[in-house]
N, CA, C and O atoms as a printed pandas DataFrame, in Angstrom:
     atom_number atom_name residue_name chain_id  residue_number  x_coord  y_coord  z_coord
0              1         N          MET        A               1   96.134  122.895  101.304
1              2        CA          MET        A               1   95.449  121.458  101.571
2              3         C          MET        A               1   94.459  121.300  102.837
3              4         O          MET        A               1   94.876  121.517  103.974
4              5         N          LEU        A               2   93.526  121.028  102.657
5              6        CA          LEU        A               2   92.723  121.145  104.300
6              7         C          LEU        A               2   93.136  119.478  104.637
7              8         O          LEU        A               2   93.370  118.620  103.786
8              9         N          PHE        A               3   93.147  119.334  105.862
9             10        CA          PHE        A               3   93.749  118.149  106.934
10            11         C          PHE        A               3   92.458  118.311  107.416
11            12         O          PHE        A               3   91.668  118.872  106.656
12            13         N          ARG        A               4   92.108  117.992  108.376
13            14        CA          ARG        A               4   90.392  116.912  109.559
14            15         C          ARG        A               4   90.431  116.273  110.377
15            16         O          ARG        A               4   89.511  115.942  111.124
16            17         N          SER        A               5   92.377  115.735  110.408
17            18        CA          SER        A               5   92.809  115.286  111.374
18            19         C          SER        A               5   94.404  115.179  111.858
19            20         O          SER        A               5   95.187  114.599  111.105
20            21         N          LEU        A               6   94.885  115.744  113.125
21            22        CA          LEU        A               6   96.032  116.619  113.152
22            23         C          LEU        A               6   97.326  115.554  112.613
23            24         O          LEU        A               6   98.295  115.963  111.973
24            25         N          GLU        A               7   97.113  114.135  113.014
25            26        CA          GLU        A               7   97.932  113.748  112.609
26            27         C          GLU        A               7   98.094  113.330  111.355
27            28         O          GLU        A               7   99.011  112.511  111.398
28            29         N          LYS        A               8   97.607  113.469  109.964
29            30        CA          LYS        A               8   97.490  113.651  108.919
30            31         C          LYS        A               8   98.012  114.626  108.595
31            32         O          LYS        A               8   99.021  114.450  107.912
32            33         N          ALA        A               9   97.593  116.178  108.920
33            34        CA          ALA        A               9   99.012  117.407  108.715
34            35         C          ALA        A               9   99.900  117.058  109.345
35            36         O          ALA        A               9  100.631  117.759  108.645
36            37         N          GLU        A              10  100.433  116.715  109.887
37            38        CA          GLU        A              10  101.684  115.988  110.802
38            39         C          GLU        A              10  102.890  114.756  109.878
39            40         O          GLU        A              10  104.094  114.604  109.672
40            41         N          ALA        A              11  101.824  114.239  109.625
41            42        CA          ALA        A              11  102.459  113.289  108.668
42            43         C          ALA        A              11  103.048  113.550  107.741
43            44         O          ALA        A              11  104.052  112.969  107.329
44            45         N          ILE        A              12  102.468  114.533  107.241
45            46        CA          ILE        A              12  102.906  115.919  105.655
46            47         C          ILE        A              12  103.763  116.246  106.241
47            48         O          ILE        A              12  104.870  115.793  105.949
48            49         N          ALA        A              13  103.620  117.155  107.298
49            50        CA          ALA        A              13  104.588  117.883  107.147
50            51         C          ALA        A              13  106.323  117.007  107.446
51            52         O          ALA        A              13  107.384  117.303  106.895
52            53         N          ALA        A              14  106.081  115.909  108.481
53            54        CA          ALA        A              14  107.415  115.347  108.497
54            55         C          ALA        A              14  107.863  114.724  106.918
55            56         O          ALA        A              14  109.055  114.626  106.628
56            57         N          LYS        A              15  106.915  114.373  106.074
57            58        CA          LYS        A              15  107.601  114.065  104.654
58            59         C          LYS        A              15  108.268  115.863  104.341
59            60         O          LYS        A              15  108.615  116.027  103.172
60            61         N          MET        A              16  108.349  116.445  104.776
61            62        CA          MET        A              16  108.688  118.195  104.534
62            63         C          MET        A              16  109.390  117.048  105.283
63            64         O          MET        A              16  109.375  115.820  105.191
64            65         N          HIS        A              17  109.882  117.763  105.900
65            66        CA          HIS        A              17  110.695  117.686  107.173
66            67         C          HIS        A              17  111.893  116.743  106.673
67            68         O          HIS        A              17  113.112  116.774  106.846
68            69         N          ALA        A              18  111.287  116.151  106.189
69            70        CA          ALA        A              18  112.619  114.460  106.105
70            71         C          ALA        A              18  113.768  115.102  104.371
71            72         O          ALA        A              18  114.957  115.101  104.054
72            73         N          ALA        A              19  112.423  115.551  103.735
73            74        CA          ALA        A              19  112.925  116.012  102.176
74            75         C          ALA        A              19  114.003  116.844  102.756
75            76         O          ALA        A              19  115.077  116.309  103.035
76            77         N          ALA        A              20  113.798  118.187  102.974
77            78        CA          ALA        A              20  114.533  119.212  102.882
78            79         C          ALA        A              20  115.733  118.992  104.224
79            80         O          ALA        A              20  116.390  119.835  104.835
80            81         N          ARG        A              21  115.694  117.941  104.316
81            82        CA          ARG        A              21  116.672  117.638  105.677
82            83         C          ARG        A              21  118.388  116.589  104.689
83            84         O          ARG        A              21  119.234  115.886  105.242
84            85         N          LEU        A              22  118.248  116.990  103.004
85            86        CA          LEU        A              22  118.827  115.463  102.293
86            87         C          LEU        A              22  120.428  116.962  102.598
87            88         O          LEU        A              22  120.392  118.088  103.093
88            89         N          PRO        A              23  121.517  116.169  102.023
89            90        CA          PRO        A              23  122.799  116.995  102.204
90            91         C          PRO        A              23  122.116  118.264  100.773
91            92         O          PRO        A              23  121.162  118.107  100.010
92            93         N          LEU        A              24  122.987  119.318  100.888
93            94        CA          LEU        A              24  123.462  120.206   99.942
94            95         C          LEU        A              24  124.414  120.431   99.938
95            96         O          LEU        A              24  125.042  121.026  100.813
96            97         N          GLU        A              25  125.018  119.756   98.331
97            98        CA          GLU        A              25  126.324  120.423   98.323
98            99         C          GLU        A              25  126.367  121.114   97.685
99           100         O          GLU        A              25  125.694  121.383   96.690
100          101         N          LEU        A              26  128.114  122.029   98.668
101          102        CA          LEU        A              26  128.196  123.528   97.981
102          103         C          LEU        A              26  129.939  122.941   97.937
103          104         O          LEU        A              26  130.720  122.022   98.183
104          105         N          VAL        A              27  129.727  124.477   97.351
105          106        CA          VAL        A              27  131.532  124.081   96.413
106          107         C          VAL        A              27  132.587  124.128   97.673
107          108         O          VAL        A              27  133.720  123.672   97.524
108          109         N          SER        A              28  131.929  125.016   99.607
109          110        CA          SER        A              28  132.832  124.821  100.372
110          111         C          SER        A              28  132.535  123.415  101.088
111          112         O          SER        A              28  133.068  123.104  102.153
112          113         N          GLY        A              29  131.476  122.458  100.280
113          114        CA          GLY        A              29  131.549  121.112  101.169
114          115         C          GLY        A              29  130.229  121.244  100.994
115          116         O          GLY        A              29  129.604  121.991  100.241
116          117         N          SER        A              30  129.515  119.652  102.526
117          118        CA          SER        A              30  128.398  119.454  102.427
118          119         C          SER        A              30  127.586  120.672  102.926
119          120         O          SER        A              30  128.093  121.781  102.755
120          121         N          VAL        A              31  126.554  120.595  103.438
121          122        CA          VAL        A              31  125.795  121.100  103.963
122          123         C          VAL        A              31  124.545  120.249  104.939
123          124         O          VAL        A              31  124.110  119.372  104.193
124          125         N          LEU        A              32  123.785  120.173  106.358
125          126        CA          LEU        A              32  122.951  119.440  106.177
126          127         C          LEU        A              32  122.208  119.897  107.352
127          128         O          LEU        A              32  122.360  119.765  108.566
128          129         N          PRO        A              33  121.041  120.692  106.315
129          130        CA          PRO        A              33  119.838  121.881  107.042
130          131         C          PRO        A              33  119.242  121.544  107.493
131          132         O          PRO        A              33  118.491  120.861  106.796
132          133         N          THR        A              34  118.786  121.588  109.329
133          134        CA          THR        A              34  117.619  121.176  110.433
134          135         C          THR        A              34  116.668  122.448  109.967
135          136         O          THR        A              34  117.097  123.558  109.652
136          137         N          LEU        A              35  115.368  122.064  109.993
137          138        CA          LEU        A              35  114.622  122.712  110.520
138          139         C          LEU        A              35  113.246  122.563  111.430
139          140         O          LEU        A              35  112.391  121.832  110.929
140          141         N          SER        A              36  112.976  123.078  112.518
141          142        CA          SER        A              36  111.461  122.459  113.153
142          143         C          SER        A              36  110.047  123.202  112.216
143          144         O          SER        A              36  109.673  124.198  111.597
144          145         N          ILE        A              37  109.728  122.052  112.615
145          146        CA          ILE        A              37  107.855  122.670  111.867
146          147         C          ILE        A              37  107.180  122.390  113.228
147          148         O          ILE        A              37  107.556  121.622  114.113
148          149         N          GLY        A              38  105.936  123.311  113.181
149          150        CA          GLY        A              38  105.360  122.930  114.242
150          151         C          GLY        A              38  104.219  123.629  112.737
151          152         O          GLY        A              38  104.234  124.339  111.731
152          153         N          VAL        A              39  102.894  122.273  114.076
153          154        CA          VAL        A              39  101.615  122.023  112.956
154          155         C          VAL        A              39  100.231  122.000  113.640
155          156         O          VAL        A              39  100.021  121.361  114.671
156          157         N          THR        A              40   99.244  122.784  112.960
157          158        CA          THR        A              40   98.565  122.967  114.039
158          159         C          THR        A              40   97.065  123.085  112.859
159          160         O          THR        A              40   97.172  123.364  111.665
160          161         N          LEU        A              41   95.878  122.822  113.509
161          162        CA          LEU        A              41   94.342  122.536  112.322
162          163         C          LEU        A              41   93.768  123.998  113.157
163          164         O          LEU        A              41   94.055  124.458  114.262
164          165         N          ILE        A              42   92.833  124.469  112.070
165          166        CA          ILE        A              42   92.032  125.189  111.659
166          167         C          ILE        A              42   90.636  124.876  112.668
167          168         O          ILE        A              42   89.930  123.945  112.280
168          169         N          ARG        A              43   90.204  125.593  113.927
169          170        CA          ARG        A              43   89.009  125.125  114.531
170          171         C          ARG        A              43   88.093  126.076  113.404
171          172         O          ARG        A              43   88.594  126.876  112.614
172          173         N          ALA        A              44   87.046  125.860  113.503
173          174        CA          ALA        A              44   85.619  126.525  112.955
174          175         C          ALA        A              44   85.842  127.487  113.849
175          176         O          ALA        A              44   86.302  127.435  114.990
176          177         N          GLY        A              45   85.238  128.889  112.812
177          178        CA          GLY        A              45   85.202  129.938  113.247
178          179         C          GLY        A              45   86.491  130.877  114.261
179          180         O          GLY        A              45   86.325  131.737  115.125
180          181         N          GLU        A              46   87.581  130.350  113.779
181          182        CA          GLU        A              46   88.738  130.586  114.582
182          183         C          GLU        A              46   89.920  131.991  113.113
183          184         O          GLU        A              46   89.955  131.845  111.891
184          185         N          ALA        A              47   90.479  132.867  113.752
185          186        CA          ALA        A              47   90.895  133.790  113.434
186          187         C          ALA        A              47   91.723  133.541  112.697
187          188         O          ALA        A              47   92.649  133.207  113.435
188          189         N          ILE        A              48   92.192  133.436  111.304
189          190        CA          ILE        A              48   94.053  133.083  110.846
190          191         C          ILE        A              48   94.504  133.094  112.396
191          192         O          ILE        A              48   94.465  132.162  113.199
192          193         N          GLU        A              49   95.017  134.653  112.614
193          194        CA          GLU        A              49   96.234  134.990  113.523
194          195         C          GLU        A              49   96.083  134.244  114.802
195          196         O          GLU        A              49   97.102  134.502  115.443
196          197         N          ALA        A              50   95.454  133.588  115.373
197          198        CA          ALA        A              50   94.669  132.636  116.693
198          199         C          ALA        A              50   96.116  131.150  116.122
199          200         O          ALA        A              50   97.021  130.696  116.822
200          201         N          VAL        A              51   95.787  130.827  114.785
201          202        CA          VAL        A              51   96.181  129.817  114.387
202          203         C          VAL        A              51   96.896  129.750  113.993
203          204         O          VAL        A              51   97.427  128.639  113.965
204          205         N          VAL        A              52   97.736  131.236  113.142
205          206        CA          VAL        A              52   99.659  131.197  112.797
206          207         C          VAL        A              52  100.780  130.866  114.231
207          208         O          VAL        A              52  101.904  130.379  114.358
208          209         N          GLU        A              53   99.149  131.762  115.660
209          210        CA          GLU        A              53   99.926  132.110  116.734
210          211         C          GLU        A              53  100.194  130.701  117.175
211          212         O          GLU        A              53  101.339  130.538  117.595
212          213         N          ARG        A              54   99.003  129.076  117.185
213          214        CA          ARG        A              54   99.470  128.040  117.615
214          215         C          ARG        A              54  100.863  127.569  116.915
215          216         O          ARG        A              54  101.879  127.118  117.443
216          217         N          ALA        A              55  100.604  127.791  115.733
217          218        CA          ALA        A              55  101.576  126.733  114.983
218          219         C          ALA        A              55  102.960  127.638  115.401
219          220         O          ALA        A              55  104.052  127.073  115.329
220          221         N          ASP        A              56  102.890  128.895  115.789
221          222        CA          ASP        A              56  104.685  129.023  115.844
222          223         C          ASP        A              56  104.605  128.474  117.372
223          224         O          ASP        A              56  105.488  127.843  117.955
224          225         N          GLN        A              57  103.567  128.792  117.791
225          226        CA          GLN        A              57  103.970  127.820  119.547
226          227         C          GLN        A              57  104.348  126.937  119.118
227          228         O          GLN        A              57  105.576  126.846  119.131
228          229         N          ALA        A              58  103.497  125.691  118.445
229          230        CA          ALA        A              58  103.945  124.472  118.532
230          231         C          ALA        A              58  105.450  124.171  117.393
231          232         O          ALA        A              58  105.587  123.009  117.009
232          233         N          MET        A              59  106.200  124.925  117.049
233          234        CA          MET        A              59  107.221  125.530  116.421
234          235         C          MET        A              59  108.530  125.799  116.789
235          236         O          MET        A              59  109.526  125.530  116.117
236          237         N          TYR        A              60  108.498  126.471  118.143
237          238        CA          TYR        A              60  108.894  127.041  119.243
238          239         C          TYR        A              60  108.973  125.642  120.611
239          240         O          TYR        A              60  109.893  125.328  121.366
240          241         N          GLU        A              61  107.879  125.208  120.482
241          242        CA          GLU        A              61  108.387  123.904  120.682
242          243         C          GLU        A              61  108.850  123.378  120.715
243          244         O          GLU        A              61  109.262  122.950  121.793
244          245         N          ALA        A              62  109.307  122.801  119.298
245          246        CA          ALA        A              62  110.231  121.768  118.492
246          247         C          ALA        A              62  111.265  122.600  118.592
247          248         O          ALA        A              62  112.296  122.042  118.216
248          249         N          LYS        A              63  111.386  123.413  118.849
249          250        CA          LYS        A              63  112.887  123.962  119.215
250          251         C          LYS        A              63  113.798  123.862  120.563
251          252         O          LYS        A              63  114.999  123.762  120.812
252          253         N          GLN        A              64  112.191  123.967  121.534
253          254        CA          GLN        A              64  112.539  123.981  122.923
254          255         C          GLN        A              64  113.262  121.790  123.154
255          256         O          GLN        A              64  114.262  121.232  123.607
256          257         N          HIS        A              65  112.249  121.472  122.647
257          258        CA          HIS        A              65  112.232  119.735  123.073
258          259         C          HIS        A              65  113.973  118.989  121.671
259          260         O          HIS        A              65  114.381  117.846  121.467
260          261         N          GLY        A              66  114.390  120.228  121.153
261          262        CA          GLY        A              66  116.002  119.650  120.530
262          263         C          GLY        A              66  116.116  120.010  119.320
263          264         O          GLY        A              66  117.137  119.744  118.686
264          265         N          ARG        A              67  114.734  120.910  118.600
265          266        CA          ARG        A              67  115.236  121.103  117.083
266          267         C          ARG        A              67  115.077  120.524  116.182
267          268         O          ARG        A              67  114.644  119.398  116.426
268          269         N          ASP        A              68  115.232  120.760  115.082
269          270        CA          ASP        A              68  114.945  119.682  113.850
270          271         C          ASP        A              68  113.956  118.585  114.424
271          272         O          ASP        A              68  114.130  117.593  115.131
272          273         N          ARG        A              69  112.908  119.136  113.862
273          274        CA          ARG        A              69  111.278  118.091  114.299
274          275         C          ARG        A              69  110.615  118.726  113.876
275          276         O          ARG        A              69  110.589  119.772  113.228
276          277         N          VAL        A              70  109.891  117.905  114.351
277          278        CA          VAL        A              70  107.692  118.179  113.634
278          279         C          VAL        A              70  106.888  118.577  115.232
279          280         O          VAL        A              70  106.916  117.631  116.019
280          281         N          MET        A              71  106.497  119.304  115.526
281          282        CA          MET        A              71  105.758  119.282  115.823
282          283         C          MET        A              71  104.235  119.536  116.314
283          284         O          MET        A              71  104.097  120.719  116.627
284          285         N          ALA        A              72  103.321  118.950  116.438
285          286        CA          ALA        A              72  102.537  119.547  116.640
286          287         C          ALA        A              72  101.144  119.968  117.560
287          288         O          ALA        A              72  101.330  119.444  118.659
288          289         N          LEU        A              73  100.210  120.483  117.569
289          290        CA          LEU        A              73  100.099  121.206  118.798
290          291         C          LEU        A              73   98.211  121.631  118.139
291          292         O          LEU        A              73   97.956  122.191  117.073
292          293         N          GLY        A              74   97.039  121.069  119.333
293          294        CA          GLY        A              74   95.979  120.517  118.851
294          295         C          GLY        A              74   95.560  122.119  119.265
295          296         O          GLY        A              74   94.413  122.525  119.076
């Protein structure tokens, strides 16, 4: 998907986050998964490595702010 707005990309990530947090029923009991998602956009002429590094940085910021959240970094 191509997003031209960081807010739109973050909104999609938030929907993914909510869907992934549904309880999983296991034989041993119920498990509530958590995840941290980092969101960013590609800048014109930017190498993919830089994009991945920025998304990774956003994910680590999400973890530092309490985990289990979406964090966008422009």
